[in-house]
Backbone as a chain_set.jsonl record, in Angstrom:
{"seq": "XXXXXXXXXXXXXXXXXXXXXXXXXXXXXXXXXXXXXXXXXXXXXXXXXXXXXXXXXXXXXXXXXXXXXXXXXXXXXXXXXX", "coords": {"N": [[-9.239, 4.601, -3.327], [-9.803, 1.154, -3.733], [-11.34, -1.392, -5.675], [-12.43, -4.53, -4.746], [-13.065, -8.117, -4.576], [-14.929, -9.995, -2.393], [-14.833, -13.311, -0.919], [-17.393, -14.345, -1.097], [-18.339, -13.292, -3.403], [-19.273, -10.7, -3.438], [-18.78, -7.263, -4.204], [-16.316, -5.055, -2.887], [-15.055, -2.123, -1.383], [-11.967, -0.75, -0.592], [-9.933, 1.427, 1.29], [-6.975, 2.128, 0.0], [-4.849, 3.42, 1.168], [-4.881, 2.701, 3.78], [-3.963, 0.151, 4.04], [-2.05, -2.19, 5.707], [-0.741, -4.713, 5.712], [-0.336, -7.371, 3.308], [-1.139, -10.702, 2.542], [-0.693, -13.986, 1.195], [-2.506, -16.831, 1.616], [-3.733, -19.606, 1.049], [-5.549, -17.781, 0.004], [-5.976, -14.252, -0.548], [-5.196, -12.134, 2.013], [-5.993, -9.126, 3.487], [-4.788, -6.779, 5.684], [-5.721, -4.038, 7.544], [-4.574, -0.859, 8.875], [-5.995, -0.474, 11.203], [-6.39, -2.963, 12.165], [-8.446, -4.511, 11.11], [-9.388, -7.245, 9.025], [-9.538, -8.506, 5.706], [-10.599, -10.925, 3.41], [-9.978, -11.667, 0.122], [-10.844, -12.394, -3.348], [-9.058, -11.673, -5.355], [-5.707, -12.046, -6.533], [-2.516, -11.779, -4.826], [-0.535, -10.362, -6.419], [-2.357, -9.011, -8.101], [-3.759, -7.33, -6.314], [-1.643, -5.75, -5.4], [-1.021, -4.468, -7.787], [-3.388, -2.974, -8.216], [-3.249, -1.279, -5.988], [-0.88, 0.088, -6.553], [-1.617, 1.431, -8.93], [-3.636, 3.059, -7.88], [-2.143, 4.648, -6.082], [-0.565, 6.02, -7.931], [-2.553, 7.452, -9.241], [-3.329, 9.318, -7.328], [-1.058, 10.681, -6.985], [0.633, 9.863, -4.948], [2.967, 8.361, -4.951], [4.841, 10.038, -6.138], [4.815, 12.095, -4.245], [5.713, 10.698, -1.987], [8.283, 9.972, -2.805], [9.445, 12.502, -3.067], [9.284, 13.347, -0.408], [10.951, 11.471, 0.832], [13.418, 12.111, -0.339], [13.749, 14.692, 0.706], [14.031, 14.1, 3.43], [16.407, 12.622, 3.373], [18.217, 14.595, 2.623], [18.19, 16.15, 4.863], [19.427, 14.663, 6.791], [22.184, 14.35, 9.002], [25.724, 14.402, 8.221], [28.127, 11.71, 8.368], [29.798, 12.541, 10.359], [32.281, 13.172, 9.457], [34.501, 15.718, 8.467], [35.642, 18.11, 6.089]], "CA": [[-10.034, 3.442, -3.023], [-9.68, 0.08, -4.718], [-12.467, -2.308, -5.693], [-12.016, -5.923, -4.617], [-14.166, -9.06, -4.483], [-14.861, -10.921, -1.26], [-14.976, -14.71, -1.332], [-18.805, -14.623, -1.401], [-18.64, -12.684, -4.696], [-19.699, -9.306, -3.312], [-17.743, -6.247, -4.412], [-15.964, -4.343, -1.664], [-14.134, -1.025, -1.652], [-11.035, -0.573, 0.522], [-9.043, 2.573, 1.187], [-5.633, 1.563, -0.188], [-3.894, 4.097, 2.044], [-4.967, 2.105, 5.11], [-3.467, -1.226, 4.02], [-0.791, -2.383, 6.433], [-0.079, -5.902, 5.178], [-1.009, -8.285, 2.388], [-0.532, -12.027, 2.584], [-1.353, -15.041, 0.429], [-2.555, -17.946, 2.574], [-3.48, -19.1, -0.293], [-6.381, -16.62, -0.317], [-5.313, -12.995, -0.235], [-5.688, -11.515, 3.249], [-5.589, -7.733, 3.61], [-4.916, -6.252, 7.042], [-5.657, -2.58, 7.578], [-3.848, -0.318, 10.018], [-6.83, -0.565, 12.396], [-6.467, -4.365, 12.544], [-9.481, -5.24, 10.368], [-8.866, -8.118, 7.976], [-10.443, -8.838, 4.621], [-10.134, -11.98, 2.518], [-10.496, -11.326, -1.204], [-10.566, -13.339, -4.428], [-7.941, -11.219, -6.179], [-4.395, -12.545, -6.126], [-1.617, -10.794, -4.223], [-0.033, -9.438, -7.452], [-3.447, -8.156, -8.588], [-4.011, -6.298, -5.306], [-0.496, -4.832, -5.459], [-1.174, -3.673, -9.0], [-4.456, -2.011, -7.969], [-2.732, -0.293, -5.038], [0.09, 0.904, -7.281], [-2.377, 2.309, -9.823], [-4.299, 4.057, -7.046], [-1.123, 5.584, -5.602], [-0.189, 6.88, -9.055], [-3.682, 8.343, -9.515], [-3.374, 10.409, -6.345], [0.311, 11.205, -6.936], [1.251, 9.508, -3.664], [4.327, 7.87, -5.175], [5.673, 11.216, -6.344], [4.916, 12.78, -2.955], [6.545, 9.88, -1.111], [9.646, 10.096, -3.298], [9.917, 13.838, -2.712], [9.448, 13.367, 1.047], [12.131, 10.671, 1.144], [14.586, 12.902, -0.738], [13.896, 15.777, 1.667], [14.542, 13.512, 4.661], [17.809, 12.257, 3.159], [19.041, 15.804, 2.584], [18.222, 16.704, 6.21], [20.216, 13.806, 7.659], [23.552, 14.836, 9.177], [26.797, 13.567, 7.673], [28.611, 10.683, 9.317], [30.716, 13.142, 11.309], [33.539, 13.548, 8.819], [34.525, 17.078, 7.918], [36.736, 18.286, 5.138]], "C": [[-9.84, 2.408, -4.135], [-10.87, -0.867, -4.558], [-11.949, -3.736, -5.692], [-13.251, -6.798, -4.468], [-13.964, -9.982, -3.288], [-15.1, -12.338, -1.759], [-16.418, -15.07, -1.671], [-19.255, -13.972, -2.71], [-19.068, -11.23, -4.632], [-18.513, -8.374, -3.501], [-17.547, -5.462, -3.12], [-14.958, -3.268, -2.036], [-13.281, -0.817, -0.398], [-10.181, 0.66, 0.247], [-7.613, 2.037, 1.151], [-4.593, 2.203, 0.716], [-3.868, 3.489, 3.445], [-4.46, 0.666, 5.164], [-2.122, -1.293, 4.727], [-0.04, -3.583, 5.888], [-0.982, -6.633, 4.2], [-0.337, -9.633, 2.531], [-1.371, -13.005, 1.777], [-1.315, -16.307, 1.269], [-3.405, -19.157, 2.172], [-4.419, -17.976, -0.716], [-5.627, -15.354, 0.072], [-5.983, -12.364, 0.975], [-5.102, -10.112, 3.335], [-5.82, -7.31, 5.055], [-4.744, -4.744, 6.978], [-4.942, -2.118, 8.84], [-4.663, -0.39, 11.303], [-7.035, -2.013, 12.853], [-7.534, -5.169, 11.827], [-8.832, -6.041, 9.258], [-9.959, -8.404, 6.961], [-9.801, -9.925, 3.776], [-10.8, -11.736, 1.177], [-10.082, -12.369, -2.237], [-9.337, -12.966, -5.249], [-6.619, -11.75, -5.626], [-3.569, -11.415, -5.524], [-1.05, -9.839, -5.277], [-1.12, -8.505, -7.998], [-3.738, -7.023, -7.612], [-2.873, -5.275, -5.321], [-0.593, -3.919, -6.674], [-2.251, -2.604, -8.809], [-3.998, -0.905, -7.017], [-1.759, 0.647, -5.74], [-0.615, 1.892, -8.207], [-3.045, 3.418, -9.029], [-3.3, 5.102, -6.553], [-0.69, 6.536, -6.713], [-1.288, 7.891, -9.355], [-3.714, 9.533, -8.556], [-1.999, 11.051, -6.147], [1.009, 10.922, -5.614], [2.68, 9.035, -3.854], [5.266, 9.046, -5.368], [5.881, 11.949, -5.022], [5.819, 12.015, -2.004], [8.007, 9.995, -1.515], [10.231, 11.453, -2.911], [10.176, 13.93, -1.209], [10.701, 12.604, 1.457], [13.399, 11.441, 0.801], [14.831, 14.042, 0.24], [14.499, 15.261, 2.967], [16.024, 13.179, 4.525], [18.703, 13.491, 3.176], [19.136, 16.459, 3.961], [19.104, 15.911, 7.146], [21.637, 14.349, 7.782], [24.565, 13.871, 8.553], [27.245, 12.592, 8.747], [29.664, 11.236, 10.268], [32.033, 13.566, 10.694], [33.447, 14.977, 8.31], [35.747, 17.217, 7.026], [37.663, 19.36, 5.601]], "O": [[-9.729, 2.748, -5.312], [-11.342, -1.109, -3.447], [-11.13, -4.11, -6.531], [-14.354, -6.293, -4.26], [-12.947, -10.669, -3.189], [-15.524, -12.537, -2.898], [-16.655, -15.997, -2.446], [-20.421, -14.084, -3.087], [-19.213, -10.586, -5.671], [-17.405, -8.64, -3.036], [-18.49, -5.238, -2.362], [-14.107, -3.477, -2.901], [-13.804, -0.721, 0.712], [-9.761, 0.901, -0.885], [-7.103, 1.55, 2.16], [-3.562, 1.594, 1.002], [-2.937, 3.736, 4.211], [-4.518, 0.028, 6.216], [-1.186, -0.562, 4.399], [1.159, -3.498, 5.626], [-2.207, -6.534, 4.252], [0.887, -9.715, 2.631], [-2.591, -12.875, 1.687], [-0.24, -16.806, 1.602], [-3.827, -19.782, 3.145], [-4.135, -17.277, -1.69], [-4.742, -15.39, 0.926], [-7.184, -12.094, 0.965], [-3.887, -9.925, 3.266], [-6.919, -7.466, 5.585], [-3.762, -4.236, 6.436], [-4.733, -2.902, 9.766], [-4.089, -0.371, 12.391], [-7.765, -2.265, 13.811], [-7.536, -6.396, 11.92], [-7.869, -5.602, 8.629], [-11.136, -8.527, 7.3], [-8.613, -9.862, 3.462], [-12.021, -11.613, 1.09], [-9.123, -13.117, -2.047], [-8.652, -13.841, -5.778], [-6.441, -11.883, -4.415], [-3.89, -10.239, -5.695], [-1.072, -8.626, -5.07], [-0.845, -7.35, -8.32], [-3.943, -5.883, -8.028], [-3.118, -4.07, -5.26], [-0.28, -2.731, -6.591], [-2.052, -1.453, -9.197], [-4.321, 0.266, -7.217], [-1.809, 1.861, -5.543], [-0.244, 3.065, -8.259], [-3.031, 4.578, -9.44], [-3.578, 6.301, -6.6], [-0.474, 7.722, -6.466], [-1.006, 9.044, -9.682], [-4.09, 10.637, -8.95], [-1.811, 11.867, -5.245], [1.893, 11.677, -5.209], [3.527, 9.285, -2.996], [6.369, 9.055, -4.823], [6.994, 12.376, -4.713], [6.612, 12.622, -1.284], [8.879, 10.104, -0.654], [11.38, 11.538, -2.479], [11.169, 14.52, -0.783], [11.435, 13.05, 2.34], [14.358, 11.425, 1.573], [15.979, 14.337, 0.574], [15.375, 15.903, 3.545], [16.807, 13.421, 5.443], [19.823, 13.439, 3.684], [20.056, 17.239, 4.21], [19.498, 16.42, 8.195], [22.232, 14.762, 6.787], [24.29, 12.683, 8.384], [26.791, 12.651, 9.89], [30.359, 10.46, 10.924], [32.825, 14.251, 11.341], [32.414, 15.386, 7.78], [36.748, 16.523, 7.198], [38.65, 19.655, 4.928]]}, "num_chains": 1, "name": "protein.A"}
């Protein structure tokens, strides 16, 4: 979970794993996978930094990297044989 500030100044907590898109319009708009949108005071780089820190805290980056490597090793060759 990451703590953000809505435009009215109230603190808000968002599950970073549910973020689908971020956009600067110039306010930062966060769209979740369920379609809900939130406009926050934090800049796009600040939100990205908070998400990155959160992912590191839960070891999601390491897990994602390991999953990606496993998928790559499962992919068949391009058909060439020696």
